[in-house]
C-alpha positions as CSV (number, residue, x, y, z in Angstrom):
1,M,-6.9,15.1,0.9
2,L,-8.8,12.2,2.9
3,P,-9.7,13.4,6.4
4,D,-8.8,11.5,9.5
5,A,-12.3,10.0,9.5
6,F,-11.6,8.2,6.0
7,F,-9.2,6.1,7.9
8,D,-11.0,5.4,11.3
9,R,-12.6,2.1,10.0
10,D,-11.3,-1.6,10.6
11,A,-8.2,-2.5,8.7
12,L,-9.6,-4.9,6.3
13,T,-12.2,-2.4,5.3
14,L,-9.5,0.4,5.1
15,A,-7.2,-1.9,3.0
16,R,-9.9,-2.3,0.3
17,E,-10.9,1.4,0.4
18,L,-7.4,2.8,-0.1
19,L,-7.1,0.7,-3.6
20,G,-7.4,3.4,-6.2
21,M,-6.5,6.2,-3.8
22,V,-3.6,8.4,-4.9
23,L,-0.5,9.3,-2.8
24,R,1.2,12.5,-3.3
25,H,4.3,13.8,-1.9
26,R,6.3,17.0,-2.6
27,V,9.9,16.8,-3.2
28,G,11.8,19.9,-4.5
29,G,8.6,21.5,-5.6
30,I,7.5,18.4,-7.5
31,W,4.5,16.4,-6.6
32,R,5.4,12.7,-7.0
33,S,2.1,10.5,-7.1
34,A,1.3,7.2,-7.3
35,R,-2.2,5.1,-7.5
36,I,-2.4,2.5,-4.6
37,I,-3.0,-0.9,-6.2
38,E,-2.0,-3.4,-3.3
39,T,-2.8,-3.2,0.4
40,E,-2.2,-5.6,3.4
41,A,-4.4,-5.3,6.5
42,Y,-2.8,-6.1,10.0
43,T,-4.5,-6.3,13.2
44,L,-3.8,-6.2,17.0
45,D,-4.4,-9.9,17.4
46,D,-2.8,-10.9,14.2
47,R,0.7,-12.7,15.0
48,G,2.2,-11.1,11.7
49,S,1.5,-7.7,12.8
50,H,4.3,-5.7,14.6
51,A,1.5,-4.1,17.1
52,S,1.1,-7.9,18.4
53,L,4.7,-7.6,19.7
54,G,3.5,-4.8,22.1
55,Y,3.6,-1.3,22.4
56,T,7.1,0.6,22.1
57,H,7.5,4.3,21.3
58,K,8.7,3.2,17.8
59,R,5.3,1.8,17.3
60,R,3.3,4.2,18.8
61,A,1.7,5.2,15.5
62,L,-0.2,1.9,15.5
63,F,-1.5,2.7,18.9
64,Q,-3.1,5.8,17.8
65,D,-6.5,6.6,16.1
66,G,-6.8,6.4,12.4
67,G,-4.9,8.3,9.9
68,V,-1.2,8.2,11.7
69,I,1.4,7.3,9.4
70,Y,3.8,4.5,10.4
71,M,6.9,3.8,8.6
72,Y,9.8,1.1,9.1
73,Y,12.7,-0.3,7.4
74,A,12.2,-3.7,5.6
75,R,14.5,-5.2,3.2
76,G,16.8,-2.4,3.2
77,G,14.4,0.3,2.5
78,D,11.8,2.1,3.8
79,S,8.1,0.7,4.1
80,L,4.8,2.8,4.6
81,N,1.6,2.2,6.5
82,F,-1.3,4.0,8.1
83,S,-3.1,3.3,11.1
84,A,-6.6,2.1,11.2
85,H,-9.5,2.1,13.6
86,G,-8.7,0.4,17.0
87,P,-5.4,0.3,18.6
88,G,-2.9,-1.8,16.8
89,N,-4.5,-2.1,13.6
90,A,-3.1,-0.7,10.3
91,V,-2.8,-1.1,6.6
92,L,0.5,-1.7,4.7
93,I,0.8,0.2,1.4
94,K,2.2,-2.7,-0.6
95,S,2.4,-1.3,-4.1
96,A,1.3,1.3,-6.6
97,Y,1.2,2.7,-9.9
98,P,2.7,6.1,-11.0
99,W,-0.2,8.4,-11.6
100,L,0.1,11.5,-13.9
101,D,-2.4,14.3,-14.0
102,A,-2.3,18.2,-13.9
103,K,-0.6,18.1,-10.6
104,A,1.9,15.5,-11.4
105,G,3.2,15.5,-15.0
106,P,6.1,13.8,-17.2
107,R,8.5,15.7,-14.4
108,A,7.1,14.1,-11.8
109,L,7.5,10.8,-13.5
110,A,11.1,11.5,-14.4
111,A,12.1,12.5,-10.7
112,M,10.7,9.0,-9.8
113,Q,12.8,7.5,-12.1
114,R,15.7,9.1,-11.3
115,A,15.4,8.5,-7.7
116,N,14.6,4.7,-8.3
117,P,16.8,3.4,-11.2
118,D,17.4,-0.4,-11.6
119,A,20.4,-2.4,-10.7
120,Q,22.3,-1.0,-14.0
121,G,21.4,2.7,-13.3
122,R,19.1,2.8,-15.9
123,P,15.7,4.4,-15.7
124,R,13.3,1.8,-14.3
125,P,9.9,1.3,-16.3
126,P,7.1,3.1,-14.8
127,E,5.1,-0.2,-14.0
128,R,7.8,-1.4,-11.7
129,L,8.9,1.8,-10.1
130,C,6.4,1.3,-7.2
131,A,5.8,-2.6,-7.5
132,G,6.8,-3.3,-3.8
133,Q,6.8,-1.3,-0.5
134,T,10.4,-0.4,-0.8
135,L,10.4,0.5,-4.4
136,L,7.3,2.7,-3.4
137,C,8.9,4.6,-1.0
138,R,11.9,5.2,-2.8
139,S,10.4,6.4,-5.9
140,L,8.0,8.9,-3.9
141,G,11.1,9.8,-1.5
142,L,9.4,8.8,1.4
143,Q,11.8,8.1,4.2
144,V,11.4,6.7,8.0
145,P,12.9,9.7,9.8
146,H,10.6,12.2,7.8
147,W,7.4,10.8,8.4
148,D,7.2,7.9,10.9
149,A,4.4,8.6,13.7
150,Q,3.4,11.9,11.6
151,R,0.0,12.9,10.3
152,F,-0.6,13.9,6.8
153,N,0.0,17.5,5.5
154,A,-1.6,19.1,2.6
155,S,1.4,20.8,1.8
156,R,3.8,18.1,1.7
157,F,2.3,14.7,1.9
158,F,-1.4,13.0,1.7
159,V,-3.6,10.8,0.2
160,E,-6.4,11.9,-2.3
161,D,-9.5,10.5,-3.6
162,V,-9.2,10.9,-7.4
163,G,-12.5,9.1,-8.4
164,E,-10.5,6.0,-9.4
165,R,-12.4,3.0,-7.4
166,P,-11.9,-0.5,-8.7
167,A,-15.1,-2.7,-8.5
168,V,-13.1,-5.9,-8.7
169,L,-10.6,-6.7,-6.0
170,V,-8.3,-9.8,-5.5
171,Q,-8.2,-11.2,-1.9
172,A,-5.1,-13.4,-1.0
173,A,-2.6,-14.5,1.7
174,R,0.0,-11.7,2.7
175,L,3.1,-12.0,1.3
176,G,6.3,-12.9,3.4
177,I,4.9,-14.0,6.6
178,P,6.8,-16.5,8.7
179,A,5.1,-19.6,9.4
180,G,3.4,-19.6,12.6
181,R,2.7,-15.9,12.3
182,D,-0.9,-16.3,10.7
183,A,0.3,-16.5,7.2
184,H,-2.9,-18.2,6.1
185,L,-5.1,-14.8,6.6
186,P,-6.4,-13.6,3.5
187,Y,-5.6,-10.1,4.4
188,R,-3.8,-8.8,1.0
189,Y,-6.0,-6.9,-1.5
190,V,-5.3,-6.2,-4.9
191,D,-6.7,-3.9,-7.8
192,A,-7.5,-6.9,-10.1
193,A,-6.9,-4.5,-13.0
194,Y,-3.3,-3.9,-12.0
195,A,-2.6,-7.3,-10.6
196,R,0.2,-8.0,-13.1
197,H,2.0,-4.8,-11.6
198,C,1.8,-5.5,-8.0
199,T,4.7,-7.0,-5.6
200,R,3.5,-10.6,-6.9
201,N,0.6,-11.2,-9.2
202,P,-2.0,-13.2,-7.4
203,L,-3.5,-14.1,-10.6
204,R,-0.5,-15.4,-12.5
205,R,-0.5,-18.7,-14.0
206,G,-0.8,-21.7,-11.9
207,Q,-3.0,-19.9,-9.2
208,T,-6.3,-21.4,-8.6
209,A,-9.4,-19.4,-7.8
210,G,-10.8,-20.3,-4.2
211,L,-7.5,-21.9,-3.3
212,D,-4.9,-19.3,-3.8
213,Y,-7.1,-16.2,-4.3
214,R,-10.8,-15.2,-4.7
215,L,-12.4,-12.1,-6.3
216,V,-14.4,-9.9,-4.2
217,D,-16.0,-6.4,-4.5
218,R,-15.1,-3.1,-2.5
219,Q,-17.4,-4.6,0.4
220,G,-15.3,-7.9,0.5
221,L,-18.2,-9.8,-0.9
222,P,-17.2,-12.8,-3.5
223,L,-17.4,-12.3,-7.1
224,P,-17.6,-14.8,-9.9
225,A,-14.1,-16.0,-10.6
226,S,-12.4,-15.6,-13.9
227,P,-9.2,-17.6,-15.0
228,A,-6.1,-16.4,-13.9
229,D,-3.8,-14.5,-16.1
């Protein structure tokens, strides 16, 4: 379980450092788990952030110290965020990929598929189970009434470092930010190895390095560009 100190850093750094970490949520005795592959950073002075609209009781988690869970409803589903260092700063967990190990095996994957079938009621392919912020929460069983403004709990829900630290990240503009709300800010980070499994592949055909995205390391420093997928 990551300590609170891990989250007590600026939102952009936290958004990069969370990539590769594993979310674990225990539901009915089964640990549903997923590796974080896409994040978005939000800051108090960023007009695309909820915090920029001011403090309310509902947004209180955003104004606490790092490591507080902030959840809200988006596109008809639940959305997961973690507070970062400084009032109003946070990271949205945009997408993940099912993680299987000794703690979360085939039973966990099956539970996630039952919780999040496709539109025809069929099991959703593993790579699509957490490919978006609301799909992620549905698959893991995370809901606003249970976790908003709460802290992590080692017996119920936490984030773990399993040693999966991507060396190459994709940095791009966030998704779904309205015009005039700082939509241009490059505050979205994607694990390059999992780019095709995130909300929207930033390396898809037609995207141009240096214009639509750039490759960076875990410190946010530029890396040589490679052709888009």
